[in-house]
N, C-alpha and C positions, 0 to 999 in steps of 0.2 A: 216653816214650809207647810203650805196648805194646798189641798186639791179642791178646786171649785169649778162650777159650771156656769156658763152664760145662760141667763134666762130672758133678759131683755124686758121691754115693756114698762119701764119706769115712767113716772109722771114727768111731763115736760116742764122745764123752767127756762124762761127767757133770759138770754145772756145780756148783761149790762156792763159796758166798759166806759170808764171815765178818763178823759185827758183834760188838759187846760192850756190856754194861752196865758202865759205868766207876765209877759211884758212886751211892749212895742218900742220901737226906736223913736228918738226925738223927731226924726223924719220918718214917719210910719211906712211910707212906700219903699223904704230900704229893706223891708222884710216881706217875704211871702210865706203864708201859713197853709199847709197842705195836709189833707187826709188821703192816704193811699190804701186801696184795697185791691189785691190781686194785680198789681202793676198799673191800675187805673187811678189817676190822681184828680182831685178836685181842690182848687186853690183860691185864696183871696189874698190881695195885698194888704199890708197893714193899714189901719185907719188911725184916727187921732188918739184912741185909747183902747185898752184891752177889751172892755165890754162891747164896744162898737165893732171891733174886729171879730170877736167871737160870734156876735149876732150875725154878721155877714157870712161867716163860714158855715154856721148852722143852717142858715137859709139856703146857701148854695148846695149843701149836702141834701137837704130835704127836697130841693127842686130837681135833683138828678133823677133821670129815668133809667139810668144804668142799673141792671138788676142787682149788682153787688151792693149798691148804695140804697136802692129803693126798698130793699128787704130790711132796712134799719130805720128807726125813727130817731132823729137827732134833736136833743134838747139841752137845757142847761141855763144857768144864770151867770152873770158876771163873765168870767173868762172860761167857764167850764164848757167842754164839748162832751156830751154824754150820748153814747150810742146804745139803743135798746133794740134787740131783735124783734121784728114784727111777728115772727112765728116761733113760739117757744120750742126749744129743742133743736133749733137750727143754729149752729155756731157760725161765727164770723171772725175774721182776723183783719184788724185795721191798725194803721200807724199814723201818728200825728207828728209832723216835723216842721221846722222853719228853715228857710234859706235866705241868703242875701247878705249884704255888707253891713246891715244894721245890728243892733244889740238885742233884738227881740228874742224871746225864749219861750219854750213850751215844755210841758210835762207830757210824755207819751202816754197812750192809753194803758190802763191797768184794770184788772178784774174788780168790778164792784159786786156783780153777781155772776157766778160761773154758769155756763150753759149746761143743762142736764136734759136727758130725754130718753126715750125708749130704745134708741139705737146708738147711745153714747157709751163707749168703752169705759170711760172714767167715772160713770155714775154708779155709786155703790149698790143701789137698789137693783141694778141689772145683773147682779151676781148672786149665786145660790146662798151664800153666807152673808150677804148684805155688806160685803167689803170688797172694794176694788182690788185687783191683783197687785202684788208687790214682789220684790226679789225672792227667788227660790220657790215661788208657787208653781203648781201645775194647773193649767186651765184647759177646760174641755168644752167644745162646741158639739152638741149632740141632741137629737130629737127636738129640734127647734128650727123655726123659720124666721126669727127676728134678725134683721140686718144689723151690721156694725158699721157705721159710716161717719161718726164724729168721735172726738177724743182719741184720734188715731196716733198722736205723737206720744209714744210710750217708751222711747229709747232708753230712759233711765232705769227701766225694769229689766232684769235678766231672769227669765223663767227657767225652771228645770226642763219642763216639757210643755208644748202646746199641741193639743190633739184636736183635730177638726175631723170628726167622723162623717161617714157618708150619709148618716141620717140628719146631718145639719144641712138645711136647704136655704138658709138665709145667705146673704152676701156680705163679704167683708171688704171694705174699701170703697172708694168712689171712682167712677170712670173719669178719664182725662178730658174727654171731648164734649161733655155736657155738664151744666151747672145744677147741682142738687138744691132743691128749694123746699123740701119737706122734712119733718122730723123723723119719718120712718125710712127715708132714703129711697122712695119710690117715685118721686115727682121731680122732673128736670126741666130746665130751660135749655133747649138744644141749640140755641143760637150763640151760647157763650160757653167757654171752657171752664172747667173746675179749677179754682185757684188754691183751695185748701189742701191739706195733706190727703193724699189719695191711697196710701198704703198704711196698713197697720204696722207701725214702726216700733218693733219690740224685740228685745234680745232674748235668745233662748239657747239651751244646750242641744235640744232636739225638737223637731216638729214633725208630726205624723199627719198626713192629709189623706182622707178618703178611706180610712179603715172601716170595716163593718164586721161586727161580732155576732150578728144574729141571722135569722132567716130573711127571706125576701130580697128585693133588689132596690134599695133606696137610691134616689136619683142624684144626691150630692148637690154641691153648691155650684152655681154657674159663674160666680165671680169670687175669687180669693186672691187678694193682693197683700202680700206679706213682705216686710222689709226687716232684715236683721243686720245690725251694725256692730255686734259684739266683736271684741278683739280675741275672743277665745274660740276654740274649736267648736263646731256645731254641725249637725246633720239634719237635712230635710229629706224625708222619705215620702214620696207620692205613691200611695197604694192604688188610687183610682181617682178619676175626676167625674164630673157630670158628663152627659152625652153630648152637650152643646154649651158653648159659652153664652154669657148674657149679652155681650156686645159683638156684633158681626165683625169679623176680621181680627178679633183678639183671641187669646187663649183664656180658658176658664181659670187656670192658676197662673198668677204672675208673681215672680220672685225677684227681689233685689238682695243680694248678699254682698259682703264687703271685706272678705278676708280669705287669704290663701288656704286657711284651714276650715273653710266652710265647704261642705260636700253636699251634693244633691244626687239622690237615687230615685229614679222614676220606674216604677213597676208597670203602671198602666196609665194612659193619659188620653182618653178618647176625645176630650175637648181641649187637649193641649196644655203644655207647661211652657211658659215664656220666661226667659231670664233677661231682665232689663229690656223688655219689648213693649212697655206700656205707653211710651211717648218719646219724642225726639230728645236726645241728649241724656237719656238714662244710661248709667254705668253700673257695673258690678264687678266684683272679684270673687272667683270661685276656685277651689282646689280641684275637686273631682266632680265631673258630671258623668253619671253612669246610667245607661238606659237598657236595663235587661228586658224591657218589654218585648214580648214575642208577637204581639198582634200588630198588623200593619196600620190599624187605625190610630195607634198612639203617636203623638207628635210632641217633640221637644224643639223649641226654637231658641237659639242663643243669639242675642242681639249684638250689634256692631260695637257696643261700648263695653263688652264683657272681656275681662282678663281671666282666662281659665288655664290651669296647668295640664290636666289630663282629661280627655274626653274618650268615652268608649260606649259602644252600643252593640246589642244583640238583635234588636228588632226595632219596629216602628218606622215612621217616615219623618225624618228629622232634618233640621236646617241649622247650620253653624256659621256664624260670623265671629269676629273677635277683634279686640282692640290691641292685642300684642301677641307675641310668639306663643303658640301652644306646644308644650313639650312633647306630648304624645296624643295621637288620634288612632284609635283601634276600632275596626269595624269587623264584626263577626257575622252580622246578618242585618236584615232590614235595608232601608234606603237612607242615604245621607247625601245632602247637598251642601257643599262648602262654597261660601262667597266671602268677599272682603279682601283686605290687604294686610297680610301677616305671613309669618313663617310657621310651618309645622315641622318640628325637629325630627320626630320619628313617626312615620305614617305607615301603619300596618293594616293590611286588608286580608282577612281570612275567609270572608264570605260576604254576601249581600251585594248591593249595588251602590256605587259612589259616583255622584256627578260633581266633579271638582272644577269649580270656576275661579277659585281664589288665586291671588297673585301676591307677589311681594315686590314693591317698588324698590329698585336698586338692591336686589338680593334674591336668594333662593326661596321660592314658594314652599319647597320641601327640601329638607336636608338629606334624609334617608327614607326611601319608600321600600317597603317589603310587601310585595303582592304575592300571596300564596293561594288565593282563591277568590271567588266572587268576580266582580267586574268593576273596572275603573274607567270612567268616560270623561275625557278632558275636552271633548269637542263642542261643548255647549257655549264656550266663551272663545272669542277670537282675539283676546288680549294676549300678547306675548308673555311668557313666563318660563322660569327655569326650575328644574329639579336637579339637585346636585348628584345624588346616587339613587339609582332605581334598580331593585332586584326583582325580577319577574320569575318566580318559581312555580307559578300556577295561575289559574284564573285568566282574566283577559284585560288588556289595556288598549283603549281606543284614544288616539291622539292625532292631530295634524302636526307633523314634524316640521312644517314650514313656520309654525307658530310656537310649538312647544320645544324647548331645549332640554334634553336629558343628557347632562354632562357626562355621567358614567352610567352606562346601561348594561346591566349584567343579565343576559338572556339565559334561560334554562339550558342545561346540557342535554344531549340525547335527542330522541325523537320528539318533534314538536310541529305544530301547525301555525304558520304565519298567515294572517289574512290582511290583505291590503285593499282599502276601499277608496 
């Protein structure tokens, strides 16, 4: 067990990967040989022998103007296909395959020289003790502005704690909608999407984001993309974020969790915390999402691919979608907007404002609602939906009852005011 700090700035080493065409069919055109990067493929059909086929494929790769391929120089002799990064410290991921009815064969790419660089998590020289993190370590990002954008696939490591302090102003992870082309992670081709790992994928028992132990008001990181796939219990606590995200329309902190024992607590999130909101198709599984934040600037966004057991909030201006039933939603303050297609089993509102647009196809959007304070507004969506049991003991409920069905509606006893609009 070691505690170490990220320092970054290591010397860059160009990645080299080597694969090979090993054989062609007696009828060469029966096989196609393909190099694929980020879903983009460049292919040649088999020729009369291995060397001729490999030469044709290397030529096709070097002729490509697609940025995924143009960032690599392709070389080799005989059947070898060797890819060397043009920019040292910029990693790439490529696959060599063969298809067709023939008997041609290939050996897929393997590491000849690993990519290293100033922003590569796996480069030992980027760590305070000169050793890359391993199981049971604690790692700290603090008083530093060096990005972490390569070597992000670290799911084999289970940390005790990862601490990203507010004095760390670098960025962790890559954006989804532009292609990074520099070793420091600051230059992009905005016409193409990122195909490499975009989250720091690492397991941990706990992760603290945005803590500050000194004087002053450090600005924090504008992009932190963290993924945790451990099967063990874990906690993420967001103490604070930057005041604005790096990418417009995104949150500064983006999380993907993958277990019902993974809990998220957000104390303050001026630039937002997103859970599986980084791009289409992202999914996550979370046990508890708790938002005790008291300031209205804080925002937590739960994406449509998230399975969450319990959600609660005391403040902030938050949005929740879900991929499956949420057992409990509790609102004591702040603003909450609900969207999507799922059931909330127990919905408790003690304060704050709820704009509930969510429905459940062929079922109850809410099984039991207990409204004791605050306000619940169901009028922003005109889609029909049903609440099974609604107990209104305080607060207010706004709904169009030609659209909303309250199967069992328990109104408060005694003196009350009913407003019809």
